[in-house]
N, C-alpha and C positions, 0 to 999 in steps of 0.2 A: 623660304624667307631670306632675302639678301639685303645688305645694307650698306651704305656708304657713310663714311665719317664726315662730320662737319664741325667747324670751330665753334668754341663756346661763345665767342663774340657773336658769331652769326646767329646762334640760337637765341641769345639774348636780344639781338636786333629783331629777329622775327617775333620774339615774344612781345616786343613793344607794338608790333603791328597787329598781331592776333590778340584782341584784348577781351575785356570782360564780359561781353555778351554771351559767352559760352555758359555762364551760370545761369542765364535766364531769369535773373532777379530784376524786379521792376523798380524804377524810380518813382513809382506812384504810391509807394507805401506798402507795409506788410498786411497780410491777412492770416487768419488762422486756418489750419487744415480742417477737413470735415470733422464733425463731432464724433462720427462712427469710428474715425481712427483713434481719437483720444480715449475712446471707451474700450478698446480692444486690448487685451493683455498680449504681450509678446510671446510668441511660441518658443519652445526650446531651440537653442541654437545647434546647428549641426556640429558633430565632432567625428574624429577619426583617430584610432589608435590611442585613445586617452587625451588627444589634443583638441582644443577648439579649432574649427575651421574659421578663424578670425573671431573677434569678440561678439557676443550676442547682439550689440547695437551697431555693428558694422553695416554699411550700406548693403553689402552682399546679403546679409542676413535680415534685412528690413523689408517688411511687407510693402507692396505698392498697389494693393488693389483698391485703394481709396484716393489715390492721387489724381490730380486732374489731368486731363488729355493735353498733350503737347500741341502748341499751335502748328507745328509742321508735321504732325502725325501722318496725315493723309499722303503728303508728298514722300515722306520717307518710306512709308509702306509700299508705295508705288514704286519707289526706286528699287527696293529689295525684291519686289515681285508680289503684287496682290494675289495672283492666281497660282503662285508657286507653292507646292506642298512642303512641309518640314521634311528634313532628312535626319535620321539618327545617324550621326558619324561615330557610332560606337556599337558594339555587339559582341557576339560569340564568334569563335573560329578566326579564320585568317583571311586577310585580303591582300593580294600581291605579295604573299609570303610573310606579312606581319600582322600583328593583333589589330583589331578594329577598335580604334579609340586612342586615348592618351593615357598609358599606364603610369603607375607610380610604384615606388618601393618604400617600406618602412624600415628604418635602421635604428638601432640603439645609440645612446650618446657615446658609446665607446667605438662607434664605427671609425676606422682610420680615415683621416682626410687627406686627400691627394690634390696635387696641383691642377689648376684648370687655366689654360691660356685662352684668353678671349680675344676675338677679332676686334670687337668694340669695347675695349677695356674702359674707355671714358665714361661709359654709362652702365657698366657692370660692377657688381659687387665683387671685390677681389677674393680669391680663394685662400686657403684650400677648402674643397667642398667634400663632404662624406659620401662620395659616390662609390658604391661597390664596383669591382670590376665586371660584374655580370648584371648590372643595373639594366632593367628594361628600357628600350629605346622606342619611342613613337614610331611606328611603321616597321620595326624590326631592325636587326643589325645592318642589313643591306639597304635599308631605305634611302632614298635620295630626296625625301621630304623634309618636314620641319625638325624631326629627330629630337623632340623634347625629351628631356630626363627630368622627372620630379622625385625628389628624395625628401621624406619626412623624418626628421629626427624626433622620435617619440618621447625621448627623455627630457629634451630641452624645448620641444614644441617649436622647432625651427624647420622652416621649408626652404629647401634649396631647389631652384629650377634653372635649367639651362636650355638653349635652343641651338639647333644645328650642331649637335654634339657627337664628337668622334673620339675614339681612344686614340691616345698619343703617349708612347712610352709607358711610365708607371702612372700617368694621370689621363687628362683628357684636354681636347681643345674644343671651343664652342664659339658661336657667334656672339652670344651675350648671355648673362647670367644675373640672377637676383636672389637675394636672401630675404625671407619675411619672418618676422616674429609673429607667430600666430596668436599671441596674447595681446597684440597691439594693432590698432587701426592706422598706424602712421603710413602715409603714401610715400612713394619714391619721390626723389627730387623733380620738380616740375620740368617737363620736357625730356625726362629719361624714359627709355624703353625698359622692358624687363625681358622674359623670354616670350613675351607676347607683345603684339603691336601697340596695345593700349597702355603699357606699362603697369599692368596689374598682374596678381598672382593667377596661376591657371587652376591649380587643384581645387580651391574653394568653389569654382563655378562649374565642376564636372558633375554630371549625373552619375551616381554610383548604385550598384545593384542592391547593396545592403539597405540604403535609405528607401528605396522604392519598396523593397520587400517589407521594410518596417511600416510603410504606409504613408510617408510624407517626404516631400522634397522641400526643405525649409531654407532655401537660398536661391538667389538669382543664378540662371544657367548660362554659361558662356555660349555664344554663337558667333557665326561669321557671315560676312556679306562680300559680294564680288567687288562692289564699288563703294568705298567710303570717302568722306570729306576730308579735306586737308585742315582738320580742326578736331577738338575733342571736348567732351563735356566731363565735369566731376562725376565720378571719381578717377576717370582715365587721366593719364599724365603724358600721352604721346599720340601722334598720328603717323600714318604710313601711306600717304597719298599726295598727289598734286591736283586733286580734283577740287575746284572751288565752288561748285554748284551747291548752293545752300539747300536745295531740295534732294541732296544725297546725305544719308545719315553720317554723323561723325562717330569717332570711337567714344565709348561711354554711354551711348544712347541706351535708354532703358525701355523695353517694351513689356507689355503684358497681354495675355490672351484675354479677350473680351469676356465679360461676366456672363453674357447671354449665350455663349457657345455651349451647346448640349454635350455633355460628356457620357451620357448614358449608353451610347452605342459603342463605346470602347470597352476593351477588356479591362479588368481591374487594374493591372500594372500600368497600362497606358493611361488610365484615368488618374493615377497617382502622379505621373509625370505632368500631365496637362493641368491638374489642380495646382501644382507647383508653379506653372506658367501664369495661371491667374493670380496666385497670391503674391509670388515673388518676382515673377517675370523672367525676361532674357536681358542679358547685358552684351552689348556689342564690344568685343574684345580683340578681334583680328580680321584680317582679310582672308577670303577664301571663297567658297561657293555659297550662294545664297540660302539662307535658312538652314544651314548645317549646324545641328545641335551637337555639342560636345559632351562626351562622357567617357567612363573608364571601361576598357575591355574586360569582359568577364564571361566565363564558359556558361554561366548560369542564365545569362540573357536568352530570351526567345526572340530570334530575329524576325520571325514572322509577325510577332505582336508589335515589335518595334516599327515594322513598315506601316502599322496603323497611323503613325504620325504623318504620313504622306496625305492623309485625308483631312488634315488641318492646314489651311492655307494662309497666306499672308494676310488676306482681307479679314482673317478672324482676330488679328492683332491690332493693337494701338499703341502709340508711343506715349509715354507719361512724362510729365514735367516733375522731375525729382529735385529741382533746385531748392525747394522749401525744406528739404531734409538735411541740407548741408550745415554744419556748425562751423567748421574750419576748413578752408580749401586745401590744406595739406594733410588733412585726416579723413579717413574713410568712416569715422564715427557719425552716425546719423541720428537725428531726432526721432524719438520713439513715441508710440501712442502713450498718452498720459504724462509725457515729460514736463518738466517744470517750465522751461524756457519756451516762450511762444514761438512757434515756427513762423517763417516767412515764406511766401510763395507768390507767384505772378497771378494777378487777377485774370490777365490774359497772358498765358504762358508765352514767353519770348526767349526760350532757351536756346534758340538757334545761334551756333557759334559764328564768329566773325570770320572772314576769309581774306586772303591777300588779294590785290588787284588782279583782274581777269585777263591781263595781257600775256599770261603764260598759259600755253596750251595745256588742256587737261590730258590725263592718261588713264586708260581702263585696265583694271586687273584681269588677269586670265583665271577663269573659275578652276578651282581644284579644291580638295578637301583641306589642305594646309594653306596658310596665309600666303597671299601674293601681294607684294607691295609695289607701288608705282614710284618711280624716281622722281626727284624734283630738281628742276633745272636751277642754274645760278640766278640770283636775284635780277630782275629786269631793272631798267632805268626808273621805273615807277616805283619799284620796291625800294631802291637805294634812296630815292627822294624821301620815301615814306619812313625809312629807318630813322629813329631818334624822335618820331612823333610820339609823345606819351599819351596815353589814355587814362584819365583819372576821373574817378566818380567820388561823391561825398563820403559814401560808406565804403571802407576798404574791403568789406566782404563781397562787395559787388565786382571786385576786380580779381580776375584770375588770368595772369599772363600765360598765353599758350606757346611756351618754348617749344621750338621744333627741332627734331633731329631726323633728317631725311635717311631713308633706307631704300637702296636701290637693289 
């Protein structure tokens, strides 16, 4: 994943162009979500090392099995690949000398913090970070891929994540980094990246062996696509593409496995993973290969059983309209079943994000397991004219500026 800096002024200007339709909220008035949603109790939220993987009512931990289907579902599924099977981008053993998946390390609150120098410091949380000298790196120490490092401070329930991370002196250098308070659903500043293209945390979206062995995946699962749109949907905060085709999915798109997909033909562990896809779904968080499902490497995985996921295809999924779950555009807190405040949602979902004028050529990412980001050229004459054009709706909740930061 490589990136190029852009000025704050330009991000704000682009934010004025890329406006509120990303929320998919309708001007035709609110409606309530299905009664079955309100009747269902919330399942226990996931945790790790005594820390919550975000609050129980965070959007990552909210069921989506009763949400309406998104208006662009069919087009976005076709874009990702209707006939393409899922790929477990995690497992046991090594691949090209490194672990298969995205590893993490748990440290105590006394872990010494070391300096981290960021290439894109303007959108990174400054260090120091409690990264051990032997912290596991995605792909292994010799990897030339994404090189994520995920550190969980178990005593303070803080998550430290970096991308493109290399040792440097007594500390590290990285492309970007983010710190998350796991007791909070506060999102990053709008338009900011994280260690992921969508500006979201990585660890809460990974499939872990222990949760599968315990019988349930109770959170959305991170996945990647080859081509993403130059836009994003709540709770995502960032895009990484120059593609303006509205039939290409944006970062933050939420998918679910269709209720009618028969899981009886799969092994018990695979059924647990797929049931999680039915209940909590997938969340588009980065560019990479189509339908690559993210998880934690673990020697207890059975790679042969994980290959069963290849028998589930894109056509078995649908995109959901999650706009009715949003309470505050700057928070991942989501409306829950039985909640007191009436939710809103689109009668005919229009969650499709806005795009910039189409006079700039699109670019296509190269498929790989790690994220691939397409660069964005300088604003065209049309863009420069459009800059400063405000988009305002009567209800401020309907407006979510899509502040951009291009990464090349």
